[in-house]
All heavy atoms as an XYZ file, in Angstrom:
816
protein
N      31.961     -0.256    -14.664
C      31.352     -0.967    -13.574
C      31.916     -0.500    -12.228
O      31.298     -0.677    -11.218
C      31.569     -2.462    -13.784
C      30.648     -3.317    -12.991
S      28.960     -3.042    -13.507
C      28.223     -4.525    -13.033
N      33.120      0.081    -12.240
C      33.723      0.531    -10.995
C      33.077      1.798    -10.453
O      33.294      2.159     -9.301
C      35.223      0.769    -11.185
C      35.963     -0.537    -11.363
O      35.450     -1.564    -10.877
O      37.035     -0.528    -11.985
N      32.287      2.479    -11.278
C      31.657      3.700    -10.788
C      30.577      3.418     -9.755
O      30.193      4.282     -8.994
C      31.105      4.525    -11.942
C      29.970      3.870    -12.675
C      29.490      4.767    -13.803
C      28.373      4.076    -14.569
N      27.887      4.888    -15.657
N      30.058      2.187     -9.752
C      29.103      1.798     -8.720
C      29.879      1.310     -7.509
O      30.792      0.498     -7.623
C      28.179      0.684     -9.214
C      27.354      1.074    -10.399
C      27.560      0.488    -11.636
C      26.372      2.040    -10.285
C      26.807      0.847    -12.728
C      25.610      2.407    -11.370
C      25.826      1.823    -12.601
N      29.507      1.804     -6.335
C      30.204      1.390     -5.129
C      29.814     -0.015     -4.706
O      28.906     -0.624     -5.258
N      30.534     -0.524     -3.739
C      30.202     -1.838     -3.207
C      29.077     -1.696     -2.187
O      29.029     -0.739     -1.421
C      31.417     -2.465     -2.547
C      32.497     -2.833     -3.513
C      33.635     -3.527     -2.800
C      34.717     -3.912     -3.769
N      35.826     -4.600     -3.101
N      28.200     -2.670     -2.190
C      27.063     -2.663     -1.271
C      27.011     -3.980     -0.516
O      27.409     -5.026     -1.022
C      25.749     -2.465     -2.040
C      25.602     -1.082     -2.613
C      26.074     -0.789     -3.877
C      25.011     -0.076     -1.876
C      25.962      0.470     -4.407
C      24.885      1.194     -2.389
C      25.356      1.464     -3.650
O      25.235      2.726     -4.162
N      26.514     -3.919      0.697
C      26.323     -5.117      1.516
C      24.828     -5.376      1.617
O      24.052     -4.480      1.926
C      26.919     -4.923      2.902
C      26.573     -6.070      3.841
C      27.370     -6.041      5.082
N      28.735     -6.395      4.684
C      29.814     -6.002      5.313
N      29.716     -5.230      6.359
N      31.003     -6.355      4.914
N      24.411     -6.607      1.344
C      23.012     -6.980      1.436
C      22.737     -7.583      2.812
O      23.442     -8.496      3.240
C      22.642     -8.007      0.366
C      21.169     -8.349      0.377
S      20.710     -9.573     -0.843
C      21.324    -11.057     -0.079
N      21.726     -7.071      3.498
C      21.350     -7.558      4.826
C      19.872     -7.924      4.795
O      19.041     -7.126      4.374
C      21.592     -6.490      5.904
C      23.073     -6.128      5.961
C      21.118     -6.981      7.265
C      23.378     -4.977      6.882
N      19.559     -9.122      5.244
C      18.165     -9.559      5.330
C      17.756     -9.544      6.806
O      18.350    -10.236      7.637
C      17.992    -10.950      4.745
S      16.293    -11.526      4.798
N      16.744     -8.742      7.129
C      16.303     -8.606      8.519
C      15.008     -9.350      8.781
O      14.333     -9.081      9.763
C      16.119     -7.117      8.866
O      15.134     -6.555      7.987
C      17.422     -6.357      8.735
N      14.659    -10.296      7.914
C      13.415    -11.047      8.070
C      13.514    -11.970      9.273
O      14.514    -12.650      9.491
C      13.150    -11.864      6.808
C      11.835    -12.602      6.739
C      10.700    -11.593      6.595
C      11.827    -13.567      5.585
N      12.481    -11.986     10.086
C      12.418    -12.909     11.213
C      11.103    -13.672     11.145
O      10.212    -13.342     10.359
C      12.536    -12.150     12.534
O      11.417    -11.312     12.707
N      10.981    -14.706     11.952
C       9.776    -15.530     11.918
C       8.537    -14.731     12.303
O       7.455    -14.965     11.771
C       9.932    -16.734     12.844
C       8.766    -17.676     12.790
C       8.521    -18.414     11.651
C       7.908    -17.796     13.860
C       7.447    -19.275     11.593
C       6.830    -18.649     13.806
C       6.607    -19.395     12.667
N       8.678    -13.774     13.182
C       7.537    -12.961     13.602
C       6.950    -12.127     12.480
O       5.775    -11.741     12.535
N       7.736    -11.871     11.440
C       7.238    -11.084     10.317
C       6.251    -11.858      9.452
O       5.382    -11.270      8.819
C       8.401    -10.604      9.445
C       9.341     -9.676     10.197
O       8.858     -8.914     11.049
O      10.553     -9.735      9.937
N       6.388    -13.183      9.405
C       5.498    -13.980      8.569
C       4.548    -14.851      9.383
O       3.756    -15.597      8.826
C       6.305    -14.862      7.589
C       7.227    -15.805      8.341
C       7.073    -14.014      6.608
C       7.887    -16.834      7.463
N       4.617    -14.735     10.702
C       3.806    -15.580     11.573
C       2.312    -15.399     11.299
O       1.572    -16.374     11.197
C       4.136    -15.247     13.034
C       3.513    -16.159     14.045
C       3.939    -17.476     14.161
C       2.491    -15.716     14.879
C       3.372    -18.320     15.086
C       1.917    -16.554     15.810
C       2.363    -17.848     15.905
O       1.794    -18.689     16.804
N       1.839    -14.175     11.164
C       0.427    -13.913     10.912
C      -0.032    -14.479      9.583
O      -1.153    -15.004      9.465
N       0.818    -14.407      8.573
C       0.477    -14.957      7.268
C       0.313    -16.466      7.325
O      -0.590    -17.031      6.699
C       1.549    -14.587      6.248
C       1.668    -13.110      6.017
C       2.891    -12.756      5.198
O       3.584    -13.620      4.671
N       3.166    -11.477      5.089
N       1.172    -17.125      8.083
C       1.076    -18.578      8.215
C      -0.202    -18.961      8.953
O      -0.899    -19.899      8.554
C       2.327    -19.129      8.935
C       3.556    -18.948      8.051
C       2.148    -20.590      9.308
C       4.859    -19.248      8.730
N      -0.544    -18.245      9.999
C      -1.757    -18.528     10.757
C      -3.002    -18.355      9.881
O      -3.908    -19.193      9.894
C      -1.839    -17.626     12.017
C      -0.694    -17.953     12.977
C      -3.182    -17.752     12.701
C      -0.714    -19.354     13.524
N      -3.042    -17.284      9.101
C      -4.195    -17.047      8.230
C      -4.316    -18.146      7.181
O      -5.415    -18.640      6.901
C      -4.103    -15.652      7.578
C      -4.338    -14.581      8.632
C      -5.100    -15.502      6.446
C      -4.080    -13.180      8.164
N      -3.186    -18.581      6.620
C      -3.270    -19.626      5.611
C      -3.684    -20.961      6.231
O      -4.411    -21.733      5.605
C      -1.946    -19.754      4.864
C      -2.099    -20.505      3.584
C      -2.836    -20.147      2.501
C      -1.518    -21.764      3.267
N      -2.734    -21.096      1.536
C      -1.936    -22.107      1.964
C      -0.674    -22.636      3.944
C      -1.539    -23.270      1.335
C      -0.287    -23.791      3.309
C      -0.717    -24.106      2.017
N      -3.249    -21.239      7.446
C      -3.708    -22.453      8.124
C      -5.214    -22.408      8.379
O      -5.900    -23.429      8.263
C      -2.941    -22.647      9.444
C      -1.506    -23.127      9.312
C      -0.822    -23.127     10.673
C      -1.462    -24.509      8.696
N      -5.740    -21.237      8.710
C      -7.182    -21.090      8.890
C      -7.913    -21.365      7.578
O      -8.945    -22.059      7.559
C      -7.519    -19.685      9.443
C      -7.047    -19.575     10.889
C      -9.004    -19.382      9.333
C      -7.111    -18.165     11.452
N      -7.368    -20.881      6.475
C      -7.974    -21.138      5.165
C      -7.982    -22.628      4.859
O      -8.983    -23.177      4.374
C      -7.222    -20.352      4.062
C      -7.617    -20.809      2.673
C      -7.466    -18.869      4.212
N      -6.891    -23.315      5.156
C      -6.824    -24.758      4.911
C      -7.855    -25.501      5.762
O      -8.578    -26.371      5.261
C      -5.397    -25.291      5.187
C      -4.449    -24.804      4.109
C      -5.389    -26.811      5.233
C      -3.010    -25.149      4.365
N      -7.945    -25.156      7.043
C      -8.906    -25.843      7.909
C     -10.349    -25.544      7.512
O     -11.212    -26.424      7.592
C      -8.659    -25.502      9.376
C      -7.439    -26.185      9.939
C      -6.466    -25.452     10.589
C      -7.247    -27.542      9.803
C      -5.334    -26.071     11.098
C      -6.131    -28.173     10.306
C      -5.164    -27.437     10.953
N     -10.626    -24.334      7.049
C     -11.975    -24.029      6.577
C     -12.307    -24.800      5.297
O     -13.441    -25.237      5.115
C     -12.134    -22.527      6.356
C     -12.226    -21.674      7.611
C     -12.319    -20.201      7.244
C     -13.410    -22.087      8.461
N     -11.334    -24.965      4.429
C     -11.589    -25.748      3.219
C     -11.820    -27.218      3.552
O     -12.679    -27.871      2.950
C     -10.452    -25.593      2.218
O      -9.284    -26.233      2.684
N     -11.082    -27.727      4.521
C     -11.319    -29.120      4.930
C     -12.677    -29.273      5.617
O     -13.361    -30.282      5.430
C     -10.196    -29.593      5.847
C      -8.831    -29.760      5.184
C      -7.785    -30.140      6.216
C      -8.895    -30.794      4.086
N     -13.073    -28.269      6.381
C     -14.391    -28.312      7.015
C     -15.501    -28.260      5.972
O     -16.511    -28.973      6.094
C     -14.533    -27.158      8.003
N     -15.330    -27.446      4.941
C     -16.347    -27.403      3.893
C     -16.385    -28.711      3.108
O     -17.450    -29.152      2.674
C     -16.108    -26.224      2.957
O     -14.899    -26.393      2.263
N     -15.236    -29.344      2.935
C     -15.216    -30.641      2.259
C     -15.945    -31.703      3.078
O     -16.685    -32.527      2.538
C     -13.787    -31.070      1.991
N     -15.739    -31.683      4.376
C     -16.452    -32.643      5.221
C     -17.956    -32.385      5.226
O     -18.750    -33.312      5.306
C     -15.904    -32.593      6.645
C     -14.554    -33.256      6.860
C     -14.077    -33.054      8.288
C     -14.626    -34.734      6.534
N     -18.337    -31.113      5.131
C     -19.759    -30.789      5.094
C     -20.395    -31.263      3.789
O     -21.571    -31.636      3.775
C     -19.953    -29.291      5.250
N     -19.644    -31.240      2.700
C     -20.179    -31.677      1.416
C     -20.044    -33.185      1.190
O     -20.599    -33.718      0.236
C     -19.458    -30.955      0.276
C     -19.781    -29.483      0.086
C     -18.861    -28.878     -0.959
C     -21.226    -29.308     -0.324
N     -19.301    -33.855      2.046
C     -18.995    -35.265      1.812
C     -20.234    -36.119      2.065
O     -20.800    -36.129      3.144
C     -17.875    -35.707      2.741
C     -17.257    -37.005      2.323
C     -17.641    -38.235      2.692
C     -16.155    -37.170      1.448
N     -16.855    -39.179      2.115
C     -15.927    -38.545      1.329
C     -15.350    -36.295      0.747
C     -14.913    -39.069      0.538
C     -14.344    -36.815     -0.032
C     -14.126    -38.179     -0.134
N     -20.639    -36.831      1.059
C     -21.700    -37.836      1.175
C     -21.452    -38.859      0.083
O     -20.501    -38.751     -0.685
C     -23.077    -37.188      1.042
O     -23.256    -36.692     -0.257
N     -22.308    -39.837     -0.013
C     -22.091    -40.915     -0.974
C     -22.126    -40.418     -2.424
O     -21.397    -40.918     -3.275
C     -23.134    -42.003     -0.781
N     -22.953    -39.420     -2.715
C     -23.085    -38.978     -4.091
C     -22.457    -37.612     -4.356
O     -22.506    -37.127     -5.478
C     -24.558    -38.948     -4.497
C     -25.417    -38.150     -3.536
O     -24.974    -37.941     -2.399
O     -26.534    -37.751     -3.930
N     -21.818    -36.971     -3.385
C     -21.210    -35.643     -3.587
C     -19.725    -35.615     -3.244
O     -19.194    -34.574     -2.887
C     -21.929    -34.606     -2.730
C     -23.316    -34.313     -3.189
C     -23.828    -33.125     -2.463
N     -25.180    -32.809     -2.896
C     -25.891    -31.862     -2.373
N     -25.413    -31.114     -1.413
N     -27.104    -31.627     -2.813
N     -19.041    -36.704     -3.386
C     -17.619    -36.739     -3.044
C     -16.779    -35.885     -3.995
O     -15.813    -35.248     -3.581
C     -17.106    -38.173     -3.048
C     -17.706    -39.015     -1.952
C     -17.255    -40.449     -2.032
O     -16.539    -40.832     -2.938
N     -17.681    -41.245     -1.072
N     -17.155    -35.855     -5.254
C     -16.382    -35.063     -6.221
C     -16.489    -33.570     -5.919
O     -15.552    -32.817     -6.113
C     -16.812    -35.396     -7.671
C     -15.824    -34.791     -8.676
C     -18.221    -34.907     -7.939
C     -14.505    -35.468     -8.691
N     -17.658    -33.136     -5.425
C     -17.817    -31.723     -5.067
C     -16.939    -31.357     -3.869
O     -16.396    -30.254     -3.809
C     -19.278    -31.403     -4.746
C     -20.202    -31.533     -5.927
C     -21.335    -32.332     -5.853
C     -19.943    -30.866     -7.114
C     -22.192    -32.460     -6.942
C     -20.790    -30.984     -8.202
C     -21.905    -31.784     -8.111
O     -22.740    -31.902     -9.175
N     -16.821    -32.270     -2.936
C     -15.983    -32.009     -1.760
C     -14.515    -31.878     -2.167
O     -13.813    -30.951     -1.732
C     -16.160    -33.120     -0.735
N     -14.034    -32.784     -2.995
C     -12.639    -32.716     -3.443
C     -12.403    -31.488     -4.322
O     -11.352    -30.839     -4.228
C     -12.278    -33.990     -4.206
C     -12.243    -35.269     -3.363
C     -11.988    -36.481     -4.239
C     -11.203    -35.161     -2.280
N     -13.369    -31.140     -5.149
C     -13.231    -29.952     -5.998
C     -13.193    -28.678     -5.153
O     -12.470    -27.734     -5.476
C     -14.374    -29.895     -7.005
N     -13.958    -28.654     -4.072
C     -13.960    -27.480     -3.190
C     -12.598    -27.289     -2.532
O     -12.059    -26.178     -2.501
C     -15.048    -27.628     -2.111
O     -16.309    -27.771     -2.751
C     -15.067    -26.445     -1.178
N     -12.028    -28.349     -2.010
C     -10.705    -28.264     -1.384
C      -9.657    -27.848     -2.415
O      -8.844    -26.955     -2.169
C     -10.316    -29.598     -0.721
C      -8.867    -29.577     -0.261
C     -11.230    -29.903      0.434
N      -9.682    -28.465     -3.577
C      -8.714    -28.120     -4.622
C      -8.843    -26.682     -5.081
O      -7.842    -25.990     -5.254
N     -10.068    -26.212     -5.242
C     -10.286    -24.833     -5.692
C      -9.806    -23.824     -4.651
O      -9.132    -22.842     -4.994
C     -11.771    -24.625     -5.985
C     -12.156    -23.266     -6.554
C     -11.559    -23.104     -7.945
C     -13.650    -23.122     -6.594
N     -10.094    -24.075     -3.406
C      -9.664    -23.156     -2.354
C      -8.144    -23.126     -2.241
O      -7.536    -22.055     -2.123
C     -10.323    -23.515     -1.013
C     -11.817    -23.204     -1.077
C      -9.672    -22.770      0.148
C     -12.602    -23.681      0.121
N      -7.504    -24.284     -2.311
C      -6.041    -24.313     -2.215
C      -5.382    -23.670     -3.430
O      -4.420    -22.914     -3.294
C      -5.552    -25.749     -2.043
C      -5.877    -26.404     -0.705
C      -5.367    -27.836     -0.682
C      -5.288    -25.614      0.436
N      -5.909    -23.939     -4.619
C      -5.317    -23.358     -5.828
C      -5.498    -21.840     -5.849
O      -4.609    -21.109     -6.274
C      -5.928    -24.017     -7.085
C      -5.622    -23.225     -8.337
C      -5.421    -25.439     -7.230
N      -6.630    -21.350     -5.370
C      -6.857    -19.912     -5.357
C      -6.104    -19.197     -4.241
O      -5.780    -18.022     -4.368
C      -8.357    -19.604     -5.244
C      -9.192    -19.957     -6.470
C     -10.657    -19.679     -6.205
C      -8.703    -19.219     -7.700
N      -5.804    -19.885     -3.149
C      -5.126    -19.222     -2.034
C      -3.596    -19.249     -2.158
O      -2.926    -18.385     -1.601
C      -5.542    -19.846     -0.705
O      -5.029    -21.163     -0.580
N      -3.044    -20.201     -2.886
C      -1.585    -20.297     -3.000
C      -0.936    -19.070     -3.654
O       0.098    -18.607     -3.167
C      -1.188    -21.569     -3.740
C      -1.178    -22.833     -2.880
C      -0.894    -24.050     -3.747
C      -0.170    -22.736     -1.767
N      -1.485    -18.504     -4.737
C      -0.839    -17.293     -5.290
C      -0.829    -16.116     -4.318
O       0.144    -15.364     -4.257
C      -1.673    -16.961     -6.526
C      -2.338    -18.224     -6.887
C      -2.544    -18.965     -5.616
N      -1.885    -15.960     -3.533
C      -1.926    -14.874     -2.551
C      -0.902    -15.112     -1.445
O      -0.241    -14.180     -0.989
C      -3.327    -14.729     -1.960
C      -4.329    -14.234     -2.951
C      -5.252    -15.087     -3.511
C      -4.329    -12.906     -3.354
C      -6.165    -14.647     -4.441
C      -5.240    -12.443     -4.274
C      -6.162    -13.321     -4.830
N      -0.752    -16.351     -1.022
C       0.249    -16.682     -0.003
C       1.652    -16.420     -0.541
O       2.483    -15.812      0.145
C       0.110    -18.145      0.417
C       1.122    -18.633      1.432
C       0.784    -18.075      2.806
C       1.163    -20.136      1.468
N       1.922    -16.840     -1.757
C       3.232    -16.616     -2.352
C       3.523    -15.130     -2.503
O       4.628    -14.670     -2.205
C       3.314    -17.318     -3.710
C       4.632    -17.203     -4.446
C       5.739    -17.894     -3.664
C       4.515    -17.793     -5.828
N       2.544    -14.360     -2.952
C       2.716    -12.917     -3.088
C       3.011    -12.274     -1.733
O       3.895    -11.414     -1.624
C       1.467    -12.302     -3.704
C       1.531    -10.812     -3.829
C       2.297    -10.220     -4.814
C       0.841    -10.003     -2.948
C       2.372     -8.838     -4.935
C       0.900     -8.626     -3.054
C       1.665     -8.043     -4.046
N       2.303    -12.696     -0.692
C       2.523    -12.127      0.640
C       3.924    -12.457      1.148
O       4.615    -11.587      1.698
C       1.470    -12.652      1.606
N       4.380    -13.693      0.980
C       5.716    -14.073      1.435
C       6.801    -13.310      0.679
O       7.754    -12.814      1.272
C       5.949    -15.573      1.272
C       5.332    -16.414      2.348
C       5.084    -17.749      2.129
C       5.000    -15.880      3.580
C       4.515    -18.543      3.114
C       4.430    -16.656      4.562
C       4.190    -17.990      4.333
N       6.675    -13.232     -0.632
C       7.713    -12.589     -1.444
C       7.790    -11.097     -1.147
O       8.883    -10.542     -0.992
C       7.468    -12.855     -2.946
C       8.368    -11.993     -3.818
C       7.699    -14.319     -3.250
N       6.645    -10.433     -1.037
C       6.691     -8.998     -0.746
C       7.218     -8.731      0.657
O       7.941     -7.755      0.869
C       5.310     -8.348     -0.915
O       4.360     -9.049     -0.114
C       4.872     -8.353     -2.358
N       6.887     -9.589      1.610
C       7.432     -9.431      2.960
C       8.949     -9.618      2.944
O       9.679     -8.849      3.577
C       6.788    -10.433      3.928
O       5.376    -10.243      3.914
C       7.311    -10.258      5.338
N       9.423    -10.603      2.216
C      10.865    -10.829      2.121
C      11.561     -9.646      1.455
O      12.590     -9.169      1.942
C      11.152    -12.105      1.333
C      12.619    -12.402      1.046
C      13.379    -12.640      2.338
C      12.747    -13.570      0.118
N      11.002     -9.152      0.362
C      11.637     -8.041     -0.342
C      11.631     -6.760      0.486
O      12.537     -5.930      0.345
C      10.949     -7.800     -1.685
C      11.159     -8.890     -2.728
C      10.389     -8.569     -3.991
C      12.632     -9.086     -3.028
N      10.650     -6.598      1.351
C      10.617     -5.416      2.216
C      11.673     -5.479      3.316
O      11.973     -4.461      3.932
C       9.241     -5.242      2.843
C       8.249     -4.698      1.858
O       8.612     -4.009      0.922
N       6.983     -5.008      2.073
N      12.228     -6.659      3.581
C      13.218     -6.794      4.651
C      14.635     -6.989      4.133
O      15.525     -7.393      4.879
C      12.842     -7.947      5.568
C      11.678     -7.668      6.451
N      11.098     -6.445      6.558
C      10.967     -8.456      7.272
C      10.098     -6.491      7.397
N       9.982     -7.702      7.843
N      14.866     -6.733      2.870
C      16.216     -6.794      2.321
C      16.740     -5.367      2.187
O      16.083     -4.510      1.620
C      16.236     -7.520      0.962
C      15.895     -8.987      1.162
C      17.598     -7.365      0.298
C      15.833     -9.774     -0.115
N      17.914     -5.137      2.757
C      18.522     -3.807      2.735
C      19.864     -3.869      2.021
O      20.613     -4.828      2.176
C      18.757     -3.303      4.157
C      17.522     -3.172      4.994
C      17.840     -2.786      6.427
O      19.032     -2.556      6.736
O      16.900     -2.724      7.220
N      20.148     -2.853      1.234
C      21.456     -2.696      0.607
C      22.103     -1.464      1.208
O      21.597     -0.354      1.059
C      21.315     -2.548     -0.908
C      20.904     -3.815     -1.592
C      19.580     -4.047     -1.905
C      21.848     -4.772     -1.909
C      19.195     -5.222     -2.529
C      21.474     -5.942     -2.530
C      20.144     -6.172     -2.839
N      23.223     -1.666      1.908
C      23.925     -0.572      2.555
C      25.261     -0.339      1.855
O      26.006     -1.294      1.587
C      24.169     -0.893      4.030
C      22.914     -1.159      4.868
C      23.306     -1.600      6.273
C      22.058      0.082      4.925
N      25.601      0.908      1.545
C      26.900      1.171      0.911
C      28.042      0.884      1.890
O      27.914      1.097      3.092
C      26.824      2.645      0.553
C      25.766      3.216      1.415
C      24.814      2.117      1.745
N      29.127      0.391      1.343
C      30.287      0.057      2.159
C      31.341      1.145      2.001
O      31.496      1.735      0.939
C      30.857     -1.296      1.734
C      29.910     -2.435      2.001
S      30.476     -4.027      1.372
C      32.190     -4.020      1.646
N      32.076      1.389      3.076
C      33.175      2.358      2.998
C      34.403      1.688      2.374
O      34.406      0.493      2.103
C      33.483      2.899      4.392
O      33.921      1.848      5.225
N      35.436      2.435      2.189
C      36.634      1.952      1.502
C      37.302      0.776      2.213
O      37.755     -0.144      1.593
C      37.649      3.090      1.352
C      37.256      4.128      0.340
C      37.268      3.575     -1.075
O      38.151      2.772     -1.401
O      36.376      3.967     -1.845
N      37.357      0.801      3.531
C      38.088     -0.222      4.269
C      37.333     -1.526      4.480
O      37.917     -2.524      4.871
N      36.041     -1.555      4.233
C      35.249     -2.752      4.491
C      35.381     -3.748      3.349
O      35.633     -3.388      2.207
C      33.776     -2.381      4.675
C      33.495     -1.611      5.943
C      32.017     -1.279      6.060
O      31.353     -1.044      5.071
N      31.534     -1.258      7.277
N      35.206     -5.029      3.705
C      35.239     -6.092      2.708
C      33.827     -6.655      2.530
O      32.928     -6.356      3.306
C      36.192     -7.220      3.133
O      35.699     -7.795      4.353
C      37.600     -6.701      3.352
N      33.665     -7.516      1.525
C      32.353     -8.085      1.233
C      32.139     -9.442      1.883
O      31.165    -10.112      1.595
C      32.164     -8.226     -0.288
O      33.215     -9.034     -0.813
C      32.152     -6.880     -0.963
N      33.052     -9.848      2.763
C      32.870    -11.151      3.406
C      31.696    -11.096      4.377
O      31.263    -10.038      4.829
C      34.143    -11.586      4.126
C      34.497    -10.747      5.334
C      35.807    -11.187      5.952
O      36.758    -11.453      5.199
O      35.861    -11.259      7.181
N      31.164    -12.256      4.695
C      29.983    -12.356      5.541
C      30.277    -11.853      6.946
O      31.321    -12.159      7.523
C      29.517    -13.827      5.622
O      29.304    -14.303      4.300
C      28.247    -13.948      6.428
N      29.337    -11.095      7.487
C      29.489    -10.557      8.837
C      29.207    -11.671      9.834
O      28.180    -12.325      9.765
C      28.520     -9.374      9.053
C      28.622     -8.853     10.472
C      28.797     -8.287      8.057
N      30.099    -11.873     10.771
C      29.920    -12.928     11.773
C      29.171    -12.438     13.005
O      28.619    -13.198     13.748
C      31.272    -13.492     12.204
C      32.020    -14.147     11.092
C      31.399    -15.476     10.753
N      32.155    -16.090      9.665
C      31.610    -16.872      8.777
N      30.334    -17.132      8.804
N      32.339    -17.396      7.831
N      29.175    -11.164     13.237
C      28.525    -10.602     14.416
C      27.028    -10.436     14.203
O      26.446    -10.911     13.236
N      26.403     -9.750     15.133
C      24.973     -9.507     15.048
C      24.681     -8.377     14.070
O      25.382     -7.388     14.015
C      24.415     -9.117     16.418
C      24.546    -10.240     17.401
O      24.534    -11.397     17.021
N      24.697     -9.904     18.662
N      23.630     -8.534     13.296
C      23.185     -7.446     12.453
C      22.396     -6.474     13.322
O      21.931     -6.839     14.393
C      22.327     -7.960     11.282
O      21.249     -8.709     11.811
C      23.149     -8.819     10.347
N      22.185     -5.247     12.914
C      21.592     -4.233     13.790
C      20.208     -4.573     14.346
O      19.896     -4.222     15.465
C      21.502     -2.994     12.896
C      22.497     -3.213     11.834
C      22.623     -4.683     11.648
N      19.386     -5.288     13.604
C      18.019     -5.549     14.048
C      17.827     -6.920     14.672
O      16.711     -7.338     14.923
C      17.051     -5.396     12.872
C      17.010     -3.974     12.374
O      17.233     -3.053     13.147
N      16.736     -3.799     11.106
N      18.903     -7.658     14.891
C      18.776     -8.995     15.439
C      19.438     -9.082     16.806
O      20.417     -8.405     17.080
C      19.395    -10.024     14.507
C      18.657    -10.151     13.203
C      19.311    -11.177     12.301
O      20.456    -11.578     12.527
N      18.602    -11.597     11.279
N      18.871     -9.939     17.643
C      19.440    -10.174     18.962
C      20.058    -11.559     18.995
O      19.614    -12.459     18.290
C      18.340    -10.098     20.016
C      17.707     -8.732     20.123
C      16.661     -8.755     21.187
N      15.829     -9.943     20.979
C      14.612    -10.090     21.433
N      14.057     -9.150     22.136
N      13.914    -11.166     21.200
N      21.054    -11.774     19.833
C      21.638    -13.116     19.933
C      20.647    -14.078     20.592
O      19.767    -13.680     21.363
C      22.877    -12.914     20.813
C      22.606    -11.660     21.558
C      21.734    -10.820     20.690
N      20.802    -15.354     20.279
C      19.951    -16.386     20.846
C      20.315    -16.578     22.321
O      21.473    -16.655     22.691
C      20.157    -17.695     20.090
C      19.302    -18.862     20.518
C      17.832    -18.536     20.250
C      19.721    -20.112     19.767
N      19.293    -16.606     23.178
C      19.524    -16.788     24.618
C      19.038    -18.165     25.038
O      17.963    -18.614     24.648
C      18.761    -15.722     25.400
C      19.231    -14.309     25.100
C      18.390    -13.283     25.789
O      17.478    -13.656     26.553
O      18.642    -12.086     25.586
N      19.856    -18.837     25.818
C      19.487    -20.175     26.304
C      18.486    -20.052     27.452
O      18.532    -19.133     28.252
C      20.738    -20.900     26.785
N      17.559    -21.009     27.479
C      16.582    -21.051     28.576
C      16.732    -22.351     29.317
O      17.228    -23.350     28.794
C      15.140    -20.922     28.030
O      14.911    -21.984     27.115
C      14.958    -19.592     27.321
N      16.269    -22.347     30.539
C      16.373    -23.583     31.335
C      15.100    -24.345     31.328
O      14.044    -23.921     31.261
C      16.705    -23.231     32.776
C      18.098    -22.717     32.896
C      18.404    -22.490     34.329
N      19.729    -21.914     34.422
C      20.404    -21.872     35.518
N      19.935    -22.366     36.624
N      21.589    -21.337     35.551
């Protein structure tokens, strides 16, 4: 097991990477609710609820796949040199900026 070197895992995922996915899924939810309202009447209530349920059940696997693949694309494993330790880095990672206060 010692023949494998030590590696540091860095996650560079930020909110901007998944922002578009969240917006698209919110649009899907609002369209399903709009279609349910269009189908809603005294004798078609079950069709309206079935439409919302079907759209949500069919869209959730695609949303999960998009989130997981985006997350996996932003995980990096970097080899460590002899003097480095595996403790958590307290400073900024290369692709992140420090938080700036606004007035």
